[in-house]
C-alpha positions in Angstrom: -24.5 -14.1 32.7 -22.7 -16.6 34.4 -22.6 -18.8 30.9 -21.7 -16.1 28.6 -18.9 -16.5 25.8 -16.2 -13.9 26.4 -14.9 -13.0 22.4 -11.2 -12.0 22.3 -9.7 -10.0 19.1 -6.8 -10.0 17.3 -5.2 -7.5 15.1 -3.0 -8.4 12.6 -1.5 -6.1 10.5 -1.2 -7.2 5.9 1.3 -4.3 4.7 4.8 -4.3 5.3 6.4 -1.5 3.7 10.0 -3.4 4.3 10.8 -1.0 6.9 12.4 -3.1 10.0 13.3 0.0 11.9 12.0 1.0 15.3 10.2 3.8 14.3 9.2 4.2 18.0 12.9 4.8 18.8 12.8 7.8 16.8 12.6 11.7 17.2 9.1 12.9 16.4 7.5 10.0 15.5 4.9 7.4 17.0 4.0 4.1 17.1 1.5 3.8 13.9 1.8 7.0 12.3 1.9 5.0 9.1 -0.8 3.2 9.8 -2.7 4.9 7.5 -1.2 3.4 4.5 -1.6 0.3 6.2 -4.6 -2.5 5.8 -5.1 -5.0 9.2 -7.7 -8.2 10.1 -9.6 -7.9 13.1 -10.0 -11.6 13.5 -12.2 -12.1 16.3 -12.0 -15.1 18.7 -14.9 -17.3 20.7 -12.8 -18.9 23.3 -15.8 -20.8 24.9 -17.1 -22.3 21.4 -17.7 -26.0 21.7 -14.5 -27.5 20.4 -12.0 -24.8 21.8 -11.4 -21.1 20.2 -13.5 -20.7 16.8 -13.2 -17.9 14.5 -16.1 -16.0 15.0 -15.6 -13.1 12.1 -12.2 -11.3 10.4 -12.6 -7.6 9.8 -10.3 -5.9 7.5 -9.9 -2.2 8.4 -8.1 -0.4 5.2 -6.0 2.5 4.7 -6.9 4.9 1.7 -3.9 3.7 0.1 -5.2 0.4 0.0 -8.0 -1.3 -2.4 -7.9 -4.3 -0.4 -6.2 -6.4 2.2 -2.7 -8.7 1.2 -3.0 -11.8 2.1 -0.6 -14.8 1.3 0.2 -13.0 -2.0 -3.4 -12.6 -2.8 -5.8 -9.3 -2.3 -9.2 -10.3 -0.7 -12.3 -7.6 -1.2 -13.3 -5.7 1.8 -17.3 -4.4 2.5 -16.7 -0.3 1.7 -19.1 0.4 4.5 -18.2 -2.6 7.7 -15.1 -3.2 6.5 -15.8 -7.1 6.6 -13.6 -8.8 5.2 -15.9 -10.8 2.0 -15.3 -14.3 1.9 -15.3 -16.2 -1.4 -18.3 -18.1 -0.7 -20.5 -15.3 -0.5 -21.8 -13.4 -2.5 -20.2 -9.2 -3.2 -22.7 -6.6 -4.1 -21.3 -3.8 -6.7 -22.7 -0.6 -7.6 -23.3 -0.3 -11.0 -22.6 4.0 -10.9 -19.9 4.4 -8.2 -16.3 3.1 -9.2 -15.1 0.4 -6.1 -18.7 0.6 -4.1 -18.4 -3.3 -2.8 -20.8 -4.0 0.1 -20.9 -7.1 2.1 -24.9 -8.5 1.9 -25.6 -7.2 5.6 -24.9 -3.9 4.2 -26.6 -4.2 1.0 -29.8 -5.6 2.8 -30.0 -2.5 4.6 -29.4 -0.1 1.6 -25.6 1.3 4.1 -24.7 4.5 1.9 -21.1 5.7 2.2 -19.3 8.3 0.3 -21.4 9.5 -3.7 -23.0 6.1 -3.6 -26.8 6.1 -3.2 -29.6 3.5 -2.6 -31.1 4.2 -5.8 -28.1 3.3 -7.7 -28.3 0.1 -9.8 -26.3 -2.6 -8.0 -25.6 -6.5 -9.5 -24.9 -9.2 -6.8 -21.4 -11.3 -7.8 -20.0 -14.1 -6.9 -16.6 -13.3 -5.0 -14.8 -16.4 -5.9 -15.4 -15.4 -9.5 -14.2 -11.6 -9.6 -11.2 -11.9 -7.0 -9.1 -8.8 -9.0 -12.3 -6.6 -8.6 
C-alpha cells in the first residue's frame, strides 16, 4: 500500500581470519568461498519508523565451525532453529537432552525441531544474561 514501510537489510561479517588479501583476484577462488566458516548478523531496518531509521531485528547466520556470533569480543547466543540473535533481555530455551540446542521464545512456543532434537525433550528456560558462555 501507499503507507507501507519498506525494510532494508544489511549484512555484516563478524569473523576475521586475519587474511586481508582480496581472494576474488586469486585463480580458482570465488568471493565468499570461506563464508561457511564465518558468522554474519543480518540487521533489518525500518526507514519509515517514527524518529528515523530503526533496527527491527538482528538475525545471526552462523557457519558450522563457530558456536556464536563474535561481536565486540563477546560471543552472542543464536537460536539454532531460526538463527535469531538472542537478546540478553530475553530467555533462552535449552534442551536438557541435546547438546547445544538453544531456541528463542518463538521457536520454543511452536515446538520447532532441528537435528536430533524432538518436541518431547525436556527444555529449561534460562536467562540469557546469566548464561553468556552457553
